[in-house]
C-alpha positions in Angstrom: -35.2 -40.5 -37.3 -35.5 -40.5 -40.7 -39.1 -41.5 -40.7 -41.6 -39.5 -42.3 -43.0 -36.6 -40.0 -46.6 -36.0 -39.1 -48.0 -32.7 -40.4 -46.8 -29.8 -38.7 -49.1 -27.9 -36.4 -51.9 -30.2 -37.3 -54.4 -28.0 -35.0 -53.4 -24.8 -36.6 -56.6 -24.2 -38.9 -58.0 -21.0 -38.3 -55.2 -19.3 -36.4 -53.8 -16.3 -37.7 -50.3 -16.1 -39.3 -48.6 -12.9 -40.3 -46.8 -12.2 -43.6 -43.2 -12.1 -44.3 -42.7 -8.3 -43.9 -44.4 -9.0 -40.2 -42.3 -11.7 -39.6 -39.0 -9.8 -40.4 -40.0 -6.6 -38.4 -40.7 -9.3 -35.3 -37.2 -11.0 -36.0 -35.4 -7.8 -36.1 -37.3 -6.4 -32.8 -36.4 -9.7 -31.1 -32.7 -9.8 -31.9 -32.2 -6.0 -31.0 -34.2 -6.4 -27.4 -31.7 -9.9 -26.7 -28.5 -7.9 -27.8 -29.6 -4.7 -26.3 -28.4 -6.2 -23.0 -24.8 -6.1 -23.9 -24.4 -2.2 -25.2 -27.3 -0.2 -24.3 -26.9 0.1 -20.1 -23.3 1.4 -21.0 -24.6 3.7 -23.6 -27.6 5.0 -21.9 -26.7 4.6 -18.2 -30.4 5.8 -17.5 -31.5 2.4 -18.5 -29.2 0.5 -16.0 -31.8 0.4 -13.5 -34.0 -1.5 -16.0 -31.4 -3.9 -17.0 -29.8 -4.3 -13.8 -33.0 -5.7 -12.2 -34.1 -9.2 -12.6 -37.8 -9.0 -13.7 -36.3 -5.8 -15.9 -33.8 -7.8 -17.7 -36.1 -10.7 -18.2 -38.6 -8.3 -19.9 -36.5 -6.8 -22.2 -34.5 -10.1 -23.2 -37.6 -12.4 -23.6 -40.6 -10.5 -23.0 -40.4 -8.0 -25.7 -39.4 -10.8 -28.2 -42.7 -12.7 -27.3 -45.1 -9.8 -27.4 -43.4 -8.9 -30.8 -44.4 -12.2 -32.4 -47.5 -12.7 -31.1 -48.8 -9.5 -32.2 -47.2 -9.4 -35.7 -46.9 -13.3 -36.4 -49.7 -14.7 -34.6 -50.0 -18.2 -32.7 -50.0 -20.2 -35.9 -46.4 -21.4 -35.5 -47.1 -22.7 -32.2 -49.8 -24.8 -33.0 -48.2 -28.0 -32.3 -47.0 -27.1 -29.1 -48.2 -30.3 -27.2 -48.8 -32.7 -30.0 -47.1 -36.3 -30.6 -45.5 -35.9 -27.2 -44.7 -39.5 -27.2 -42.7 -39.3 -30.6 -41.2 -35.8 -29.7 -39.5 -37.7 -26.4 -38.0 -40.3 -28.9 -37.0 -37.7 -31.6 -35.8 -35.1 -29.2 -33.5 -37.4 -27.0 -31.9 -39.1 -30.4 -31.4 -35.5 -32.4 -29.8 -34.4 -29.0 -27.8 -37.1 -28.4 -26.4 -37.2 -32.0 -25.9 -33.9 -32.6 -24.2 -33.5 -29.1 -21.8 -36.1 -30.1 -20.9 -34.3 -33.3 -20.6 -31.3 -31.7 -18.1 -32.9 -29.3 -16.1 -34.3 -32.3 -16.0 -30.9 -33.6 -14.7 -29.5 -30.5 -12.1 -32.0 -30.2 -11.0 -30.9 -34.0 -10.9 -27.5 -32.9 -9.0 -28.2 -30.1 -6.2 -29.8 -31.8 -5.9 -27.0 -34.1 -5.5 -24.5 -31.1 -2.9 -26.6 -29.8 -1.3 -26.5 -32.5 -1.5 -23.2 -33.5 -1.7 -21.3 -30.0 -1.6 -23.8 -26.8 -1.7 -20.7 -24.5 -5.1 -19.4 -26.0 -6.9 -22.4 -24.3 -6.1 -20.6 -20.9 -9.0 -18.6 -21.4 -11.5 -21.6 -21.1 -11.1 -21.4 -17.3 -12.8 -18.1 -17.5 -16.4 -17.9 -15.7 -19.3 -16.7 -17.8 -21.3 -13.7 -16.4 -24.2 -16.2 -16.0 -22.4 -18.8 -14.2 -20.9 -16.0 -11.9 -24.3 -14.4 -11.1 -25.6 -18.2 -10.2 -23.0 -18.9 -7.6 -24.7 -17.1 -4.6 -27.7 -19.4 -5.1 -27.4 -22.1 -7.8 -30.1 -24.4 -7.1 -32.5 -21.6 -7.9 -30.8 -21.4 -11.5 -31.3 -25.0 -11.8 -34.9 -24.9 -11.2 -35.2 -21.6 -13.0 -33.4 -23.3 -16.1 -36.5 -25.2 -17.2 -38.5 -21.9 -17.6 -35.8 -20.2 -19.5 -35.5 -23.3 -21.8 -38.9 -23.3 -22.5 -39.3 -19.5 -23.2 -36.1 -19.6 -25.3 -37.5 -22.5 -27.3 -40.9 -21.0 -27.8 -39.1 -18.0 -29.5 -36.6 -19.6 -31.5 -37.9 -23.0 -32.4 -41.7 -21.9 -32.0 -41.6 -18.6 -33.7 -38.2 -18.1 -35.4 -37.7 -21.6 -36.8 -41.6 -22.6 -36.7 -42.9 -19.7 -38.8 -40.7 -21.2 -42.0 -41.8 -25.0 -40.9 -45.4 -24.0 -41.7 -44.8 -22.1 -44.8 -42.0 -24.4 -46.5 -41.8 -27.3 -44.4 -39.5 -29.1 -47.5 -36.6 -26.4 -46.6 -36.7 -27.0 -43.2 -32.7 -28.0 -43.4 -31.8 -24.4 -44.5 -34.3 -22.7 -41.9 -33.1 -25.0 -39.1 -29.5 -24.1 -40.3 -29.6 -20.4 -40.0 -31.8 -20.4 -37.2 -29.7 -22.2 -35.3 -26.6 -19.7 -36.2 -28.6 -17.0 -35.2 -29.5 -19.1 -31.8 -25.8 -19.3 -31.2 -24.6 -15.9 -32.5 -27.1 -14.1 -29.7 -25.3 -15.8 -27.1 -22.7 -12.8 -27.1 -21.4 -13.5 -23.7 -19.5 -16.2 -24.6 -17.5 -14.4 -27.0 -16.9 -11.6 -24.6 -16.0 -14.1 -22.1 -13.4 -16.4 -23.9 -12.5 -14.1 -26.6 -10.1 -15.8 -29.4 -11.2 -19.4 -28.4 -15.0 -18.3 -28.4 -15.2 -20.8 -31.5 -14.8 -23.8 -29.3 -18.2 -22.9 -27.7 -20.2 -21.9 -30.6 -20.3 -25.0 -32.3 -22.0 -26.9 -29.4 -24.8 -24.2 -29.4 -25.6 -24.4 -33.2 -25.6 -28.2 -33.4 -27.9 -27.9 -29.8 -30.2 -25.4 -31.7 -30.3 -27.7 -35.0 -31.3 -30.7 -33.1 -34.0 -28.8 -31.4 -35.3 -28.1 -34.5 -35.2 -31.1 -36.1 -36.9 -32.6 -33.3 -39.5 -29.9 -33.6 -39.9 -30.9 -37.3 -39.9 -34.5 -36.5 -42.6 -34.3 -34.0 -44.9 -31.9 -35.9 -44.4 -28.9 -33.9 -44.2 -30.1 -30.3 -42.2 -27.5 -28.1 -42.6 -29.2 -24.7 -40.1 -31.8 -25.1 -37.4 -29.4 -26.7 -38.0 -27.0 -23.7 -37.4 -29.5 -21.2 -34.2 -31.0 -23.1 -32.9 -27.3 -23.1 -33.6 -26.7 -19.2 -31.8 -30.2 -18.6 -28.9 -28.8 -20.8 -28.8 -25.6 -18.7 -29.9 -27.0 -15.3 -26.9 -29.5 -15.5 -24.4 -26.5 -16.4 -25.9 -24.4 -13.0 -25.8 -28.3 -11.2 -21.9 -28.2 -11.6 -21.6 -25.3 -9.1 -23.2 -27.8 -6.6 -21.3 -31.2 -7.7 -19.2 -30.7 -10.9 -18.6 -34.6 -11.1 -22.1 -35.5 -11.0 -23.0 -32.9 -13.5 -20.8 -34.2 -16.0 -22.0 -37.6 -15.3 -25.8 -36.7 -15.9 -24.9 -34.5 -18.9 -23.3 -37.4 -20.9 -25.5 -40.2 -19.6 -28.3 -38.0 -21.4 -26.1 -37.8 -24.6 -25.4 -41.4 -24.7 -28.9 -42.4 -24.0 -30.2 -40.1 -27.0 -27.2 -41.5 -29.2 -28.3 -44.8 -28.5 -31.8 -44.0 -29.4 -30.7 -42.6 -32.6 -28.6 -45.5 -33.6 -31.5 -47.7 -33.2 -33.8 -45.4 -34.9 -31.3 -45.6 -38.0 -30.7 -48.9 -37.9 -34.5 -49.6 -37.9 -35.2 -47.3 -40.7 -32.4 -49.2 -43.1 -34.0 -52.6 -42.3 -36.4 -53.5 -44.9 -39.9 -54.5 -43.4 -40.9 -58.3 -43.9 -43.6 -58.7 -46.5 -47.2 -59.1 -45.2 -49.9 -61.1 -46.9 -52.8 -58.8 -48.0 -55.9 -58.6 -46.3 -58.9 -57.5 -47.8 -61.0 -57.6 -44.9 -63.5 -59.6 -46.3 -61.5 -63.0 -45.3 -59.4 -63.5 -42.6 -55.7 -63.8 -43.3 -54.1 -67.7 -43.0 -52.9 -69.0 -39.6 -49.8 -67.4 -38.9 -49.7 -64.8 -41.5 -49.1 -61.1 -40.5 -52.5 -59.0 -41.4 -52.0 -55.5 -42.6 -54.9 -53.7 -41.4 -53.3 -50.0 -42.5 -54.7 -51.2 -46.0 -58.0 -50.4 -44.9 -57.6 -47.1 -43.6 -57.9 -44.0 -45.7 -55.1 -41.6 -46.4 -54.7 -39.2 -43.8 -56.4 -35.5 -44.3 -53.3 -33.6 -45.0 -52.6 -35.9 -47.8 -54.8 -34.8 -51.2 -56.9 -37.4 -52.4 -56.0 -38.0 -56.2 -58.4 -36.9 -58.6 -60.1 -39.5 -60.5 -59.3 -40.2 -64.1 -61.9 -38.7 -66.5 -64.7 -41.0 -67.9 -64.0 -42.5 -71.2 -66.2 -41.5 -74.0 -69.1 -44.1 -75.0 -68.3 -46.2 -78.2 -70.1 -44.7 -81.2 -73.5 -46.6 -82.3 -72.5 -49.4 -85.1 -75.2 -50.6 -87.7 -76.3 -54.1 -88.1 -73.7 -56.0 -90.2 -70.9 -53.8 -89.4 -67.7 -55.9 -88.2 -65.6 -55.3 -85.4 -61.9 -55.2 -86.0 -60.3 -56.9 -83.1 -56.6 -57.0 -82.1 -55.4 -54.8 -84.7 -54.6 -51.0 -85.6 -56.6 -49.3 -88.3 -54.6 -46.1 -89.7 -56.6 -42.9 -89.4 -58.2 -42.1 -92.7 -57.1 -38.2 -93.0 -58.5 -38.0 -96.6 -62.3 -38.7 -95.4 -62.4 -41.4 -98.1 -63.0 -45.2 -97.7 -59.9 -46.8 -97.0 -58.7 -50.7 -98.3 -56.3 -50.6 -95.2 -57.0 -54.2 -93.8 -56.3 -55.0 -89.9 -54.1 -57.5 -89.0 -56.1 -59.8 -86.8 -59.1 -61.8 -86.4 -62.3 -60.0 -88.0 -65.4 -61.2 -86.1 -69.3 -60.6 -87.3 -71.5 -58.8 -84.8 
């Protein structure tokens, strides 16, 4: 998890990316479109047929943000959509598992606080969110549909909202992953409407989930397919709990434990110093049993600028016959332009 990531969006050359003003407009339009489902139908009854239909609600909540970012920002933040898939699987599972365990610790700590302050408030957690309520009629449809929604949400939030800054300022990815993950948790407003005063128990897992996916995207060079699948699995397990709650919980925590083990293995491997290898110049085979290092022969990747060569040293001034060379000594400069009687300390050899 601590390894140097590949370049973000290595295939982004030539793709358009809008400026900061265009990004801000697309972000505002997207957030408004997502949150509008919670207040516009109640404020403007004429819009109820749009939000009340399956495809109308999907277009407003997901279609408008995709159109806004595609038109105003462009496709460059999505350039690494399918890059480094193997690395994306390992990094995605590791970050998902580790930060899900962190979220579990935070959840336990907050629960203890609620038990000490207002234990009766925890009874609100028995309420069912509107999303789960709508899925009760056909849970298997929502299990499958979760993978589509997961990929679309990752396209918007990790692809454009976070990916824009990952391309522009990759060294500040932690700061951008933090605020975009907080935004991702905040737009899930129905949790606050459902759970009220105990909503803080639900928001931290959403934040850590968003941060885990952002870190995985950064570590894989922009791959969105794997985090989209992981997002889909996370949501699908929630809907599968309507079919078999015990199996859903077992699948959920097995994936988390698998990711935690992978993250621990990557961390331990990063702390273990590599064994010294015998240098190999390429002209002479390494001695028997000594590990060769073929990477010493490879040039640096294209995204690392080559160091500029040092300037050539000026040629020595011509010397007349009989002039002596002053070796291994320092001749102080003669600032007055007159002959000096200074003698070097060292051997003087005739030419």
